[in-house]
N, C-alpha and C positions, 0 to 999 in steps of 0.2 A: 693684713692676712700674712698667717706662716710660711715659709716655703715649703713645697714638698720633702725635701731634706729633714726639716724640723719635726721628727717623730719624739713627741713627748709619751715618756711610758710612764704609767700611774700605780702605785702602789699593788694594785692586784695585779696586773702585768708582771711586777716583779716576783709577788709571789709565786706567781703560775710557774715563771721563767726558772725560779730555784727549784721548786718541787721537780721540775722535769716532767711534768705530766703529760696531759695526750694537751690541754690546751694551751701549756707552755711553747710546747714543740710547735704547734700552729701559729703563735706572736713569733717565735725565733722564726719560722719560714716565710711565714705573708709579708714580716717586715725586712727578713733579708738581715737580720741584726747581726751575722757571723761575714757578711760580706758588705755592709754597707760604708759606702766611700764616708760619709758625715753619720760622726755617733749619735746615738739618740740622747734625747735629754730627759731629765730627770730632776724633778724638784727636792729641794733640800725637805720640804715637809715629807716626802716619800719614803726619805730614806729613814728620818724617827719613825712613822710610822712602821714602815717593817724591822726597823730593829726593835720595835715596842712588842709587834707581834711576834717577831722571834722570841723574846723574852718571855711572855704569856704562853705561847704553845710547848714552850721548852726544847726549845731547838738544839742539837747537839754542837757540838763544835764545827765539825764537817759541815753542817749546812749552815752554820752562822759565817764561815771561813768563805765558803760558794757565795755567799751576800755580799761580804764585804768585798769580794773580788769584782762581781756583778758591780760594785759601785761604782769602782777602779776603768771598768772600761765605759763608763756613763759622761756626759758633760751636765755638771749639777748647778743649777739652778738656784737663784735666790727664789723665794715664794713670792717677789714685789713684779718680777721680770713679767712684763707683758704676757708672753706668750701662756706660761702658767697662768694668770690667772684669767685669760680668756678661755682657756681649754680647761681647768677646773671649774670654772664659772657655769660652761656648757654642759658638762657630763653631769650624765646620769648614773646615781650612786650604782655602783656594782650589787652591792646586798649580799657578800660575801660572808659567810658565818665564821663568826671567831670561833666557834668552837671545830672547827677542821685544820690540823697540824698538816 
């Protein structure tokens, strides 16, 4: 079982954080991302997905830079790490629409 400090962000959370929309701000506040002792975790798969979405949606340089900076603030895990497998298998698909930049 994962420890409380093991917060694994998924792709949809990353997108909301970068957009800095209401959902992203709620994620940031609820998880205390700016004040956490332990950096949140991120699967390398989520990095690839977020980069592909940024390209698909035609994000400009500023938004892509924010995405890159966010990657630097997180602990990136290989997709085969047990916590990634466990959390991804139990996740309900977010179903967020690819048509929303």
